[in-house]
N, CA, C, O and the ligand as a Tripos MOL2 file, in Angstrom:
@<TRIPOS>MOLECULE
protein
  293   291    74     0     0
PROTEIN
NO_CHARGES

@<TRIPOS>ATOM
      1 N         -18.0810   -0.0050    4.0140 N.3       1 MET1
      2 CA        -16.8380    0.6730    3.3980 C.3       1 MET1
      3 C         -15.6830    0.5290    4.2710 C.2       1 MET1
      4 O         -15.7540    0.7320    5.4830 O.2       1 MET1
      5 N         -14.5790    0.1670    3.6420 N.am      2 ALA2
      6 CA        -13.3340    0.2200    4.3240 C.3       2 ALA2
      7 C         -12.4830    1.4610    3.8640 C.2       2 ALA2
      8 O         -12.6720    2.1020    2.8310 O.2       2 ALA2
      9 N         -11.5580    1.6760    4.7660 N.am      3 LYS3
     10 CA        -10.7250    2.9400    4.2860 C.3       3 LYS3
     11 C          -9.2090    2.4460    4.0650 C.2       3 LYS3
     12 O          -8.5970    1.7290    4.8570 O.2       3 LYS3
     13 N          -8.7470    2.9170    2.9420 N.am      4 ASP4
     14 CA         -7.4120    2.7020    2.4460 C.3       4 ASP4
     15 C          -6.5800    3.3440    3.5590 C.2       4 ASP4
     16 O          -6.7070    4.5400    3.8210 O.2       4 ASP4
     17 N          -5.6810    2.5000    4.2490 N.am      5 PRO5
     18 CA         -4.8680    3.0800    5.3620 C.3       5 PRO5
     19 C          -3.7450    4.0160    4.8590 C.2       5 PRO5
     20 O          -3.1320    4.7560    5.6280 O.2       5 PRO5
     21 N          -3.5120    3.9480    3.5710 N.am      6 ILE6
     22 CA         -2.3510    4.6400    3.0160 C.3       6 ILE6
     23 C          -2.8510    6.0910    2.7160 C.2       6 ILE6
     24 O          -2.3440    7.0860    3.2350 O.2       6 ILE6
     25 N          -3.9240    6.1200    1.8040 N.am      7 CYS7
     26 CA         -4.3090    7.4900    1.3420 C.3       7 CYS7
     27 C          -5.6890    7.8630    1.8540 C.2       7 CYS7
     28 O          -6.1330    8.9820    1.5970 O.2       7 CYS7
     29 N          -6.3580    7.0320    2.5300 N.am      8 GLY8
     30 CA         -7.5270    7.4500    3.2690 C.3       8 GLY8
     31 C          -8.9190    7.4430    2.2810 C.2       8 GLY8
     32 O         -10.0060    7.9370    2.5840 O.2       8 GLY8
     33 N          -8.6240    6.8460    1.2010 N.am      9 MET9
     34 CA         -9.7860    6.7280    0.2660 C.3       9 MET9
     35 C         -10.6220    5.5910    0.7390 C.2       9 MET9
     36 O         -10.1340    4.5890    1.2610 O.2       9 MET9
     37 N         -12.0360    5.7920    0.5220 N.am     10 ASP10
     38 CA        -12.9310    4.7270    0.9090 C.3      10 ASP10
     39 C         -12.8230    3.6050   -0.2320 C.2      10 ASP10
     40 O         -12.7500    3.8620   -1.4330 O.2      10 ASP10
     41 N         -12.8260    2.3630    0.3110 N.am     11 VAL11
     42 CA        -12.7530    1.2560   -0.6080 C.3      11 VAL11
     43 C         -13.9100    0.2600   -0.2450 C.2      11 VAL11
     44 O         -14.1460   -0.0500    0.9230 O.2      11 VAL11
     45 N         -14.6060   -0.2160   -1.3040 N.am     12 ASP12
     46 CA        -15.7380   -1.0820   -1.1330 C.3      12 ASP12
     47 C         -15.0990   -2.5000   -0.9720 C.2      12 ASP12
     48 O         -14.3780   -2.9890   -1.8410 O.2      12 ASP12
     49 N         -15.4190   -3.1310    0.2150 N.am     13 GLU13
     50 CA        -14.7540   -4.4040    0.5610 C.3      13 GLU13
     51 C         -15.3140   -5.4680   -0.4560 C.2      13 GLU13
     52 O         -14.5860   -6.4070   -0.7760 O.2      13 GLU13
     53 N         -16.5420   -5.3540   -0.9580 N.am     14 LYS14
     54 CA        -17.0120   -6.4690   -1.8040 C.3      14 LYS14
     55 C         -16.4540   -6.4750   -3.1540 C.2      14 LYS14
     56 O         -16.3900   -7.5190   -3.8030 O.2      14 LYS14
     57 N         -16.0060   -5.2400   -3.6490 N.am     15 GLY15
     58 CA        -15.3660   -5.1020   -4.9580 C.3      15 GLY15
     59 C         -13.8310   -5.0310   -4.8870 C.2      15 GLY15
     60 O         -13.1320   -4.9570   -5.8980 O.2      15 GLY15
     61 N         -13.3390   -5.0570   -3.6110 N.am     16 ALA16
     62 CA        -11.9470   -4.8120   -3.4550 C.3      16 ALA16
     63 C         -10.9000   -5.7390   -4.2680 C.2      16 ALA16
     64 O         -10.9020   -6.9650   -4.1530 O.2      16 ALA16
     65 N         -10.0770   -5.0870   -5.0350 N.am     17 GLU17
     66 CA         -9.1730   -5.8250   -5.7430 C.3      17 GLU17
     67 C          -7.8110   -6.0490   -4.9340 C.2      17 GLU17
     68 O          -7.1050   -7.0380   -5.1370 O.2      17 GLU17
     69 N          -7.5120   -5.1100   -4.0490 N.am     18 PHE18
     70 CA         -6.2450   -5.1050   -3.4850 C.3      18 PHE18
     71 C          -6.5190   -5.1570   -1.9470 C.2      18 PHE18
     72 O          -7.1260   -4.2600   -1.3630 O.2      18 PHE18
     73 N          -6.0360   -6.2550   -1.3460 N.am     19 MET19
     74 CA         -6.1830   -6.4590    0.2070 C.3      19 MET19
     75 C          -5.0260   -7.1490    0.6600 C.2      19 MET19
     76 O          -4.3630   -7.8870   -0.0690 O.2      19 MET19
     77 N          -4.7470   -6.8920    1.9960 N.am     20 THR20
     78 CA         -3.7090   -7.5810    2.6960 C.3      20 THR20
     79 C          -4.2420   -8.0160    4.0170 C.2      20 THR20
     80 O          -4.8950   -7.2420    4.7170 O.2      20 THR20
     81 N          -3.9610   -9.3040    4.3900 N.am     21 HIS21
     82 CA         -4.3310   -9.7600    5.6520 C.3      21 HIS21
     83 C          -3.1810   -9.6280    6.5510 C.2      21 HIS21
     84 O          -2.0770  -10.0100    6.1630 O.2      21 HIS21
     85 N          -3.3430   -9.1090    7.7500 N.am     22 LEU22
     86 CA         -2.2520   -8.9650    8.7000 C.3      22 LEU22
     87 C          -2.7180   -9.0510   10.1370 C.2      22 LEU22
     88 O          -3.5470   -8.2770   10.6150 O.2      22 LEU22
     89 N          -2.1680   -9.9820   10.7610 N.am     23 GLU23
     90 CA         -2.5440  -10.2050   12.1550 C.3      23 GLU23
     91 C          -4.1480  -10.1040   12.4130 C.2      23 GLU23
     92 O          -4.6650   -9.2800   13.1670 O.2      23 GLU23
     93 N          -4.8520  -11.0980   11.6460 N.am     24 HIS24
     94 CA         -6.2990  -11.1530   11.8290 C.3      24 HIS24
     95 C          -7.0410   -9.9220   11.3890 C.2      24 HIS24
     96 O          -8.2570   -9.8780   11.5740 O.2      24 HIS24
     97 N          -6.4380   -8.9610   10.8460 N.am     25 GLU25
     98 CA         -7.1900   -7.9280   10.2020 C.3      25 GLU25
     99 C          -6.9480   -7.8490    8.7290 C.2      25 GLU25
    100 O          -5.8770   -8.2180    8.2490 O.2      25 GLU25
    101 N          -7.9730   -7.3520    7.9710 N.am     26 THR26
    102 CA         -7.7590   -7.2610    6.5050 C.3      26 THR26
    103 C          -7.8070   -5.6920    6.2140 C.2      26 THR26
    104 O          -8.6520   -4.9320    6.6880 O.2      26 THR26
    105 N          -6.8730   -5.3640    5.4470 N.am     27 PHE27
    106 CA         -6.6970   -4.0190    5.0480 C.3      27 PHE27
    107 C          -7.0620   -3.8970    3.5020 C.2      27 PHE27
    108 O          -6.6150   -4.7510    2.7370 O.2      27 PHE27
    109 N          -7.8120   -2.9260    3.0490 N.am     28 TYR28
    110 CA         -8.3150   -2.7720    1.6660 C.3      28 TYR28
    111 C          -7.4790   -1.4690    1.0690 C.2      28 TYR28
    112 O          -7.2120   -0.4650    1.7300 O.2      28 TYR28
    113 N          -7.1500   -1.6750   -0.2110 N.am     29 PHE29
    114 CA         -6.5090   -0.5720   -0.8700 C.3      29 PHE29
    115 C          -7.0880   -0.1820   -2.2420 C.2      29 PHE29
    116 O          -7.6490   -1.0380   -2.9260 O.2      29 PHE29
    117 N          -6.9700    1.0450   -2.6430 N.am     30 CYS30
    118 CA         -7.5380    1.5640   -3.8120 C.3      30 CYS30
    119 C          -6.7350    1.1500   -5.0310 C.2      30 CYS30
    120 O          -7.2300    1.0960   -6.1570 O.2      30 CYS30
    121 N          -5.5100    0.8700   -4.7580 N.am     31 SER31
    122 CA         -4.5110    0.4990   -5.8310 C.3      31 SER31
    123 C          -3.3900   -0.2810   -5.3300 C.2      31 SER31
    124 O          -3.0740   -0.3010   -4.1410 O.2      31 SER31
    125 N          -2.7160   -1.0020   -6.3670 N.am     32 LYS32
    126 CA         -1.5510   -1.7460   -6.0020 C.3      32 LYS32
    127 C          -0.4730   -0.9790   -5.3420 C.2      32 LYS32
    128 O           0.2360   -1.4830   -4.4710 O.2      32 LYS32
    129 N          -0.3320    0.3810   -5.8020 N.am     33 ALA33
    130 CA          0.6530    1.2480   -5.2650 C.3      33 ALA33
    131 C           0.5250    1.4460   -3.7120 C.2      33 ALA33
    132 O           1.5050    1.4850   -2.9680 O.2      33 ALA33
    133 N          -0.7160    1.5610   -3.3130 N.am     34 CYS34
    134 CA         -1.0650    1.7690   -1.9140 C.3      34 CYS34
    135 C          -0.7830    0.4990   -1.1060 C.2      34 CYS34
    136 O          -0.2730    0.5350    0.0140 O.2      34 CYS34
    137 N          -1.1590   -0.6780   -1.7670 N.am     35 GLN35
    138 CA         -0.9590   -1.9080   -0.9870 C.3      35 GLN35
    139 C           0.4820   -2.2790   -0.9460 C.2      35 GLN35
    140 O           0.9210   -2.8560    0.0490 O.2      35 GLN35
    141 N           1.2240   -1.9970   -1.9270 N.am     36 GLU36
    142 CA          2.7800   -2.2170   -1.8920 C.3      36 GLU36
    143 C           3.4520   -1.3470   -0.7500 C.2      36 GLU36
    144 O           4.2800   -1.7950    0.0430 O.2      36 GLU36
    145 N           3.0070   -0.1080   -0.7730 N.am     37 ARG37
    146 CA          3.5580    0.8830    0.0930 C.3      37 ARG37
    147 C           3.2330    0.3240    1.5600 C.2      37 ARG37
    148 O           4.1370    0.2870    2.3950 O.2      37 ARG37
    149 N           1.9870   -0.0940    1.8570 N.am     38 PHE38
    150 CA          1.4950   -0.6230    3.0890 C.3      38 PHE38
    151 C           2.3210   -1.7970    3.4690 C.2      38 PHE38
    152 O           2.8430   -1.8650    4.5820 O.2      38 PHE38
    153 N           2.4550   -2.7490    2.5400 N.am     39 GLU39
    154 CA          3.2730   -4.0090    2.8120 C.3      39 GLU39
    155 C           4.7040   -3.6820    3.0880 C.2      39 GLU39
    156 O           5.3530   -4.3600    3.8840 O.2      39 GLU39
    157 N           5.2000   -2.6890    2.4700 N.am     40 THR40
    158 CA          6.6380   -2.3930    2.6070 C.3      40 THR40
    159 C           6.8500   -1.7220    3.9460 C.2      40 THR40
    160 O           7.8330   -1.9760    4.6420 O.2      40 THR40
    161 N           5.8910   -0.8430    4.2990 N.am     41 GLU41
    162 CA          6.0240   -0.0870    5.6050 C.3      41 GLU41
    163 C           5.8590   -1.0510    6.8350 C.2      41 GLU41
    164 O           6.3590   -0.7930    7.9300 O.2      41 GLU41
    165 N           5.1040   -2.2070    6.5700 N.am     42 LYS42
    166 CA          4.7860   -3.2360    7.6350 C.3      42 LYS42
    167 C           5.9690   -4.1960    7.4690 C.2      42 LYS42
    168 O           5.9700   -5.2030    8.1770 O.2      42 LYS42
    169 N           6.8610   -4.0150    6.7090 N.am     43 GLY43
    170 CA          7.9740   -4.9460    6.6060 C.3      43 GLY43
    171 C           7.5680   -6.3270    5.9240 C.2      43 GLY43
    172 O           8.2430   -7.3370    6.1230 O.2      43 GLY43
    173 N           6.5210   -6.3300    5.1700 N.am     44 LEU44
    174 CA          6.1450   -7.6520    4.6120 C.3      44 LEU44
    175 C           6.9240   -7.7440    3.2850 C.2      44 LEU44
    176 O           7.0950   -8.8610    2.7950 O.2      44 LEU44
    177 N           7.3800   -6.7100    2.7060 N.am     45 ILE45
    178 CA          8.1680   -6.7280    1.5110 C.3      45 ILE45
    179 C           9.5310   -6.1170    1.7740 C.2      45 ILE45
    180 O           9.6290   -4.9860    2.2500 O.2      45 ILE45
    181 N          10.5740   -6.8570    1.4670 N.am     46 ASP46
    182 CA         11.9000   -6.4180    1.6190 C.3      46 ASP46
    183 C          12.1620   -5.3690    0.3790 C.2      46 ASP46
    184 O          12.0170   -5.7250   -0.7910 O.2      46 ASP46
    185 N          12.5210   -4.1780    0.7120 N.am     47 PRO47
    186 CA         12.7530   -3.2560   -0.4240 C.3      47 PRO47
    187 C          13.7600   -3.6840   -1.4130 C.2      47 PRO47
    188 O          13.6590   -3.3710   -2.5990 O.2      47 PRO47
    189 N          14.7260   -4.3920   -0.9510 N.am     48 ASP48
    190 CA         15.8640   -5.0410   -1.8020 C.3      48 ASP48
    191 C          15.1680   -6.1520   -2.7440 C.2      48 ASP48
    192 O          15.7220   -6.4460   -3.8030 O.2      48 ASP48
    193 N          14.0250   -6.7370   -2.3880 N.am     49 GLN49
    194 CA         13.4470   -7.7330   -3.1580 C.3      49 GLN49
    195 C          12.3610   -7.1960   -4.1430 C.2      49 GLN49
    196 O          11.8840   -7.9490   -4.9920 O.2      49 GLN49
    197 N          11.9890   -5.9460   -4.0330 N.am     50 ALA50
    198 CA         10.9300   -5.3500   -4.8650 C.3      50 ALA50
    199 C          11.5850   -5.1910   -6.2400 C.2      50 ALA50
    200 O          12.7650   -4.8900   -6.4190 O.2      50 ALA50
    201 N          10.6630   -5.4330   -7.1980 N.am     51 LYS51
    202 CA         11.0770   -5.5460   -8.5860 C.3      51 LYS51
    203 C          10.2450   -4.4460   -9.4930 C.2      51 LYS51
    204 O           9.0760   -4.1820   -9.2140 O.2      51 LYS51
    205 N          10.8860   -3.8640  -10.5230 N.am     52 GLY52
    206 CA         10.0810   -3.0490  -11.4820 C.3      52 GLY52
    207 C           9.5540   -1.9020  -10.7140 C.2      52 GLY52
    208 O          10.2140   -1.2140   -9.9350 O.2      52 GLY52
    209 N           8.2120   -1.7520  -11.0270 N.am     53 TRP53
    210 CA          7.4300   -0.4500  -10.6120 C.3      53 TRP53
    211 C           7.3760   -0.5400   -9.0830 C.2      53 TRP53
    212 O           7.3230    0.4950   -8.4180 O.2      53 TRP53
    213 N           7.3870   -1.7460   -8.5110 N.am     54 ALA54
    214 CA          7.2660   -1.7820   -7.0290 C.3      54 ALA54
    215 C           8.5560   -1.2440   -6.4660 C.2      54 ALA54
    216 O           8.5100   -0.6720   -5.3770 O.2      54 ALA54
    217 N           9.7300   -1.3750   -7.1190 N.am     55 LYS55
    218 CA         10.9260   -0.8900   -6.6300 C.3      55 LYS55
    219 C          10.8230    0.6520   -6.6920 C.2      55 LYS55
    220 O          11.3080    1.3460   -5.7990 O.2      55 LYS55
    221 N          10.2060    1.1580   -7.7240 N.am     56 ARG56
    222 CA         10.0630    2.5590   -7.9000 C.3      56 ARG56
    223 C           9.3200    3.1860   -6.7140 C.2      56 ARG56
    224 O           9.6810    4.1890   -6.0970 O.2      56 ARG56
    225 N           8.1430    2.3860   -6.4720 N.am     57 VAL57
    226 CA          7.2920    2.7940   -5.2860 C.3      57 VAL57
    227 C           8.1660    2.8360   -4.0950 C.2      57 VAL57
    228 O           8.2440    3.8610   -3.4180 O.2      57 VAL57
    229 N           8.8470    1.7310   -3.8050 N.am     58 VAL58
    230 CA          9.6250    1.6090   -2.5530 C.3      58 VAL58
    231 C          10.6260    2.7340   -2.4880 C.2      58 VAL58
    232 O          10.7690    3.3590   -1.4370 O.2      58 VAL58
    233 N          11.2970    3.0060   -3.5280 N.am     59 SER59
    234 CA         12.3560    4.0730   -3.4750 C.3      59 SER59
    235 C          11.7110    5.3520   -3.3100 C.2      59 SER59
    236 O          12.2730    6.2590   -2.6960 O.2      59 SER59
    237 N          10.4530    5.4940   -3.8710 N.am     60 GLY60
    238 CA          9.7550    6.7450   -3.5500 C.3      60 GLY60
    239 C           9.4140    6.8760   -2.1420 C.2      60 GLY60
    240 O           9.3850    7.9840   -1.6070 O.2      60 GLY60
    241 N           9.1340    5.7210   -1.4690 N.am     61 ILE61
    242 CA          8.7700    5.8820   -0.0190 C.3      61 ILE61
    243 C          10.0030    6.2380    0.7560 C.2      61 ILE61
    244 O           9.8850    6.8680    1.8070 O.2      61 ILE61
    245 N          11.1390    5.8870    0.3190 N.am     62 LEU62
    246 CA         12.4100    6.0780    0.9920 C.3      62 LEU62
    247 C          12.7670    7.4690    0.8130 C.2      62 LEU62
    248 O          13.3830    8.0940    1.6770 O.2      62 LEU62
    249 N          12.3730    7.9970   -0.3530 N.am     63 LYS63
    250 CA         12.7790    9.4010   -0.5720 C.3      63 LYS63
    251 C          11.7570   10.4580   -0.0500 C.2      63 LYS63
    252 O          12.1410   11.5480    0.3750 O.2      63 LYS63
    253 N          10.4420   10.1010   -0.0970 N.am     64 GLU64
    254 CA          9.4780   11.0110    0.4000 C.3      64 GLU64
    255 C           9.4220   11.0990    1.9420 C.2      64 GLU64
    256 O           9.7760   10.1610    2.6550 O.2      64 GLU64
    257 N           8.9790   12.2230    2.3990 N.am     65 PRO65
    258 CA          8.7010   12.3000    3.8060 C.3      65 PRO65
    259 C           7.7170   11.3970    4.2730 C.2      65 PRO65
    260 O           6.7800   11.1190    3.5250 O.2      65 PRO65
    261 N           7.7990   10.8740    5.4570 N.am     66 LYS66
    262 CA          6.7220    9.8920    5.8980 C.3      66 LYS66
    263 C           5.3310   10.4310    6.0520 C.2      66 LYS66
    264 O           5.0970   11.5590    6.4860 O.2      66 LYS66
    265 N           4.4890    9.6310    5.7010 N.am     67 ASN67
    266 CA          2.9960    9.7890    5.7350 C.3      67 ASN67
    267 C           2.4370   10.7350    4.6320 C.2      67 ASN67
    268 O           1.3040   11.2140    4.6880 O.2      67 ASN67
    269 N           3.2950   10.9570    3.6590 N.am     68 LYS68
    270 CA          2.8250   11.6710    2.4150 C.3      68 LYS68
    271 C           2.0980   10.6030    1.5830 C.2      68 LYS68
    272 O           2.6390    9.5290    1.3230 O.2      68 LYS68
    273 N           0.7600   10.9450    1.1370 N.am     69 PRO69
    274 CA          0.0620    9.8020    0.3700 C.3      69 PRO69
    275 C           0.7210    9.7160   -0.9860 C.2      69 PRO69
    276 O           1.1740   10.7270   -1.5230 O.2      69 PRO69
    277 N           0.7820    8.4750   -1.5710 N.am     70 PRO70
    278 CA          1.3600    8.3430   -2.8870 C.3      70 PRO70
    279 C           0.4180    8.8260   -3.9370 C.2      70 PRO70
    280 O          -0.7690    8.9880   -3.6530 O.2      70 PRO70
    281 N           0.8810    9.0680   -5.1460 N.am     71 LYS71
    282 CA         -0.0620    9.5510   -6.2170 C.3      71 LYS71
    283 C          -0.7450    8.3450   -6.8270 C.2      71 LYS71
    284 O          -0.2680    7.8110   -7.8290 O.2      71 LYS71
    285 N          -1.8520    7.9030   -6.2460 N.am     72 CYS72
    286 CA         -2.3330    6.7090   -6.8000 C.3      72 CYS72
    287 C          -3.7000    6.9210   -7.4690 C.2      72 CYS72
    288 O          -4.2000    6.0220   -8.1440 O.2      72 CYS72
    289 N          -4.2960    8.0880   -7.2880 N.am     73 HIS73
    290 CA         -5.4870    8.4560   -8.0350 C.3      73 HIS73
    291 C          -5.6500    9.9110   -7.9900 C.2      73 HIS73
    292 O          -6.6010   10.4440   -8.5620 O.2      73 HIS73
    293 ZN         -4.8500    4.5560   -2.0250 Zn       74 ZN74
@<TRIPOS>BOND
     1     1     2 1
     2     2     3 1
     3     3     4 2
     4     3     5 am
     5     5     6 1
     6     6     7 1
     7     7     8 2
     8     7     9 am
     9     9    10 1
    10    10    11 1
    11    11    12 2
    12    11    13 am
    13    13    14 1
    14    14    15 1
    15    15    16 2
    16    15    17 am
    17    17    18 1
    18    18    19 1
    19    19    20 2
    20    19    21 am
    21    21    22 1
    22    22    23 1
    23    23    24 2
    24    23    25 am
    25    25    26 1
    26    26    27 1
    27    27    28 2
    28    27    29 am
    29    29    30 1
    30    30    31 1
    31    31    32 2
    32    31    33 am
    33    33    34 1
    34    34    35 1
    35    35    36 2
    36    35    37 am
    37    37    38 1
    38    38    39 1
    39    39    40 2
    40    39    41 am
    41    41    42 1
    42    42    43 1
    43    43    44 2
    44    43    45 am
    45    45    46 1
    46    46    47 1
    47    47    48 2
    48    47    49 am
    49    49    50 1
    50    50    51 1
    51    51    52 2
    52    51    53 am
    53    53    54 1
    54    54    55 1
    55    55    56 2
    56    55    57 am
    57    57    58 1
    58    58    59 1
    59    59    60 2
    60    59    61 am
    61    61    62 1
    62    62    63 1
    63    63    64 2
    64    63    65 am
    65    65    66 1
    66    66    67 1
    67    67    68 2
    68    67    69 am
    69    69    70 1
    70    70    71 1
    71    71    72 2
    72    71    73 am
    73    73    74 1
    74    74    75 1
    75    75    76 2
    76    75    77 am
    77    77    78 1
    78    78    79 1
    79    79    80 2
    80    79    81 am
    81    81    82 1
    82    82    83 1
    83    83    84 2
    84    83    85 am
    85    85    86 1
    86    86    87 1
    87    87    88 2
    88    87    89 am
    89    89    90 1
    90    90    91 1
    91    91    92 2
    92    91    93 am
    93    93    94 1
    94    94    95 1
    95    95    96 2
    96    95    97 am
    97    97    98 1
    98    98    99 1
    99    99   100 2
   100    99   101 am
   101   101   102 1
   102   102   103 1
   103   103   104 2
   104   103   105 am
   105   105   106 1
   106   106   107 1
   107   107   108 2
   108   107   109 am
   109   109   110 1
   110   110   111 1
   111   111   112 2
   112   111   113 am
   113   113   114 1
   114   114   115 1
   115   115   116 2
   116   115   117 am
   117   117   118 1
   118   118   119 1
   119   119   120 2
   120   119   121 am
   121   121   122 1
   122   122   123 1
   123   123   124 2
   124   123   125 am
   125   125   126 1
   126   126   127 1
   127   127   128 2
   128   127   129 am
   129   129   130 1
   130   130   131 1
   131   131   132 2
   132   131   133 am
   133   133   134 1
   134   134   135 1
   135   135   136 2
   136   135   137 am
   137   137   138 1
   138   138   139 1
   139   139   140 2
   140   139   141 am
   141   141   142 1
   142   142   143 1
   143   143   144 2
   144   143   145 am
   145   145   146 1
   146   146   147 1
   147   147   148 2
   148   147   149 am
   149   149   150 1
   150   150   151 1
   151   151   152 2
   152   151   153 am
   153   153   154 1
   154   154   155 1
   155   155   156 2
   156   155   157 am
   157   157   158 1
   158   158   159 1
   159   159   160 2
   160   159   161 am
   161   161   162 1
   162   162   163 1
   163   163   164 2
   164   163   165 am
   165   165   166 1
   166   166   167 1
   167   167   168 2
   168   167   169 am
   169   169   170 1
   170   170   171 1
   171   171   172 2
   172   171   173 am
   173   173   174 1
   174   174   175 1
   175   175   176 2
   176   175   177 am
   177   177   178 1
   178   178   179 1
   179   179   180 2
   180   179   181 am
   181   181   182 1
   182   182   183 1
   183   183   184 2
   184   183   185 am
   185   185   186 1
   186   186   187 1
   187   187   188 2
   188   187   189 am
   189   189   190 1
   190   190   191 1
   191   191   192 2
   192   191   193 am
   193   193   194 1
   194   194   195 1
   195   195   196 2
   196   195   197 am
   197   197   198 1
   198   198   199 1
   199   199   200 2
   200   199   201 am
   201   201   202 1
   202   202   203 1
   203   203   204 2
   204   203   205 am
   205   205   206 1
   206   206   207 1
   207   207   208 2
   208   207   209 am
   209   209   210 1
   210   210   211 1
   211   211   212 2
   212   211   213 am
   213   213   214 1
   214   214   215 1
   215   215   216 2
   216   215   217 am
   217   217   218 1
   218   218   219 1
   219   219   220 2
   220   219   221 am
   221   221   222 1
   222   222   223 1
   223   223   224 2
   224   223   225 am
   225   225   226 1
   226   226   227 1
   227   227   228 2
   228   227   229 am
   229   229   230 1
   230   230   231 1
   231   231   232 2
   232   231   233 am
   233   233   234 1
   234   234   235 1
   235   235   236 2
   236   235   237 am
   237   237   238 1
   238   238   239 1
   239   239   240 2
   240   239   241 am
   241   241   242 1
   242   242   243 1
   243   243   244 2
   244   243   245 am
   245   245   246 1
   246   246   247 1
   247   247   248 2
   248   247   249 am
   249   249   250 1
   250   250   251 1
   251   251   252 2
   252   251   253 am
   253   253   254 1
   254   254   255 1
   255   255   256 2
   256   255   257 am
   257   257   258 1
   258   258   259 1
   259   259   260 2
   260   259   261 am
   261   261   262 1
   262   262   263 1
   263   263   264 2
   264   263   265 am
   265   265   266 1
   266   266   267 1
   267   267   268 2
   268   267   269 am
   269   269   270 1
   270   270   271 1
   271   271   272 2
   272   271   273 am
   273   273   274 1
   274   274   275 1
   275   275   276 2
   276   275   277 am
   277   277   278 1
   278   278   279 1
   279   279   280 2
   280   279   281 am
   281   281   282 1
   282   282   283 1
   283   283   284 2
   284   283   285 am
   285   285   286 1
   286   286   287 1
   287   287   288 2
   288   287   289 am
   289   289   290 1
   290   290   291 1
   291   291   292 2
@<TRIPOS>SUBSTRUCTURE
     1 MET1         2 RESIDUE 1 A MET
     2 ALA2         6 RESIDUE 1 A ALA
     3 LYS3        10 RESIDUE 1 A LYS
     4 ASP4        14 RESIDUE 1 A ASP
     5 PRO5        18 RESIDUE 1 A PRO
     6 ILE6        22 RESIDUE 1 A ILE
     7 CYS7        26 RESIDUE 1 A CYS
     8 GLY8        30 RESIDUE 1 A GLY
     9 MET9        34 RESIDUE 1 A MET
    10 ASP10       38 RESIDUE 1 A ASP
    11 VAL11       42 RESIDUE 1 A VAL
    12 ASP12       46 RESIDUE 1 A ASP
    13 GLU13       50 RESIDUE 1 A GLU
    14 LYS14       54 RESIDUE 1 A LYS
    15 GLY15       58 RESIDUE 1 A GLY
    16 ALA16       62 RESIDUE 1 A ALA
    17 GLU17       66 RESIDUE 1 A GLU
    18 PHE18       70 RESIDUE 1 A PHE
    19 MET19       74 RESIDUE 1 A MET
    20 THR20       78 RESIDUE 1 A THR
    21 HIS21       82 RESIDUE 1 A HIS
    22 LEU22       86 RESIDUE 1 A LEU
    23 GLU23       90 RESIDUE 1 A GLU
    24 HIS24       94 RESIDUE 1 A HIS
    25 GLU25       98 RESIDUE 1 A GLU
    26 THR26      102 RESIDUE 1 A THR
    27 PHE27      106 RESIDUE 1 A PHE
    28 TYR28      110 RESIDUE 1 A TYR
    29 PHE29      114 RESIDUE 1 A PHE
    30 CYS30      118 RESIDUE 1 A CYS
    31 SER31      122 RESIDUE 1 A SER
    32 LYS32      126 RESIDUE 1 A LYS
    33 ALA33      130 RESIDUE 1 A ALA
    34 CYS34      134 RESIDUE 1 A CYS
    35 GLN35      138 RESIDUE 1 A GLN
    36 GLU36      142 RESIDUE 1 A GLU
    37 ARG37      146 RESIDUE 1 A ARG
    38 PHE38      150 RESIDUE 1 A PHE
    39 GLU39      154 RESIDUE 1 A GLU
    40 THR40      158 RESIDUE 1 A THR
    41 GLU41      162 RESIDUE 1 A GLU
    42 LYS42      166 RESIDUE 1 A LYS
    43 GLY43      170 RESIDUE 1 A GLY
    44 LEU44      174 RESIDUE 1 A LEU
    45 ILE45      178 RESIDUE 1 A ILE
    46 ASP46      182 RESIDUE 1 A ASP
    47 PRO47      186 RESIDUE 1 A PRO
    48 ASP48      190 RESIDUE 1 A ASP
    49 GLN49      194 RESIDUE 1 A GLN
    50 ALA50      198 RESIDUE 1 A ALA
    51 LYS51      202 RESIDUE 1 A LYS
    52 GLY52      206 RESIDUE 1 A GLY
    53 TRP53      210 RESIDUE 1 A TRP
    54 ALA54      214 RESIDUE 1 A ALA
    55 LYS55      218 RESIDUE 1 A LYS
    56 ARG56      222 RESIDUE 1 A ARG
    57 VAL57      226 RESIDUE 1 A VAL
    58 VAL58      230 RESIDUE 1 A VAL
    59 SER59      234 RESIDUE 1 A SER
    60 GLY60      238 RESIDUE 1 A GLY
    61 ILE61      242 RESIDUE 1 A ILE
    62 LEU62      246 RESIDUE 1 A LEU
    63 LYS63      250 RESIDUE 1 A LYS
    64 GLU64      254 RESIDUE 1 A GLU
    65 PRO65      258 RESIDUE 1 A PRO
    66 LYS66      262 RESIDUE 1 A LYS
    67 ASN67      266 RESIDUE 1 A ASN
    68 LYS68      270 RESIDUE 1 A LYS
    69 PRO69      274 RESIDUE 1 A PRO
    70 PRO70      278 RESIDUE 1 A PRO
    71 LYS71      282 RESIDUE 1 A LYS
    72 CYS72      286 RESIDUE 1 A CYS
    73 HIS73      290 RESIDUE 1 A HIS
    74 ZN74       293 GROUP 0 **** ****
């Protein structure tokens, strides 16, 4: 089992739908929202480039206090 670094939920690597490779490490996520949030916080996504719901997630990150888990499940 891997742990979603954003919300702390356990994610099964074998069935993982959402993953990001970063500096030889693979991170697994329970949802697209967690993945996008992670990638945004790591600077992999430019908030200005985010579109649609991703932009809502990003603007949510900017408004919310840091380290507050998103409402993904
Ligand atoms: Zn999550």
